C-alpha positions in Angstrom: 91.2 163.4 183.0 91.6 163.8 179.2 90.8 167.2 177.7 89.7 167.5 174.1 89.1 170.6 172.0 85.5 170.7 170.6 83.9 172.9 167.9 80.2 173.8 168.2 78.4 172.9 165.0 75.9 175.8 165.5 78.1 178.8 166.5 81.5 177.4 165.3 83.1 178.4 168.6 85.8 176.2 170.0 86.2 175.2 173.7 87.9 172.6 175.8 86.0 169.7 177.3 87.2 167.6 180.3 86.1 164.0 179.6 85.4 162.6 183.0 85.7 158.8 183.3 82.4 158.3 185.2 80.4 160.6 182.8 80.1 157.8 180.3 77.5 156.1 182.5 75.3 159.1 182.9 75.7 161.0 179.6 73.6 160.7 176.5 76.1 159.2 174.0 76.0 157.6 170.6 79.0 155.9 169.0 81.7 158.2 170.4 79.6 161.3 170.4 77.9 163.1 173.3 74.9 165.4 173.5 76.3 168.5 175.2 75.4 172.2 175.6 77.9 174.6 174.1 79.3 176.9 176.9 79.6 179.7 174.4 76.1 179.8 172.8 74.2 177.6 175.2 72.6 175.4 172.4 72.7 171.6 172.6 74.0 169.4 169.9 76.1 166.2 169.3 79.8 166.5 169.8 82.4 163.9 168.8 84.3 163.6 172.1 87.0 161.3 170.7 88.6 164.2 168.8 92.0 165.8 169.0 93.5 166.5 172.4 93.6 170.1 173.4 97.1 171.7 173.5 98.4 172.2 177.0 
């Protein structure tokens, strides 16, 4: 499962997101972005999931 590092556009916090292969069918997505809740601030916004991979 690929892991990407995302930055919240509202609180500017960074977190790792595990991109599950089956989530594409059930998630709200638009052109490589997903509507997710930030685990740090709890607010929802669009995240570009096809970003840089997280360091291991």
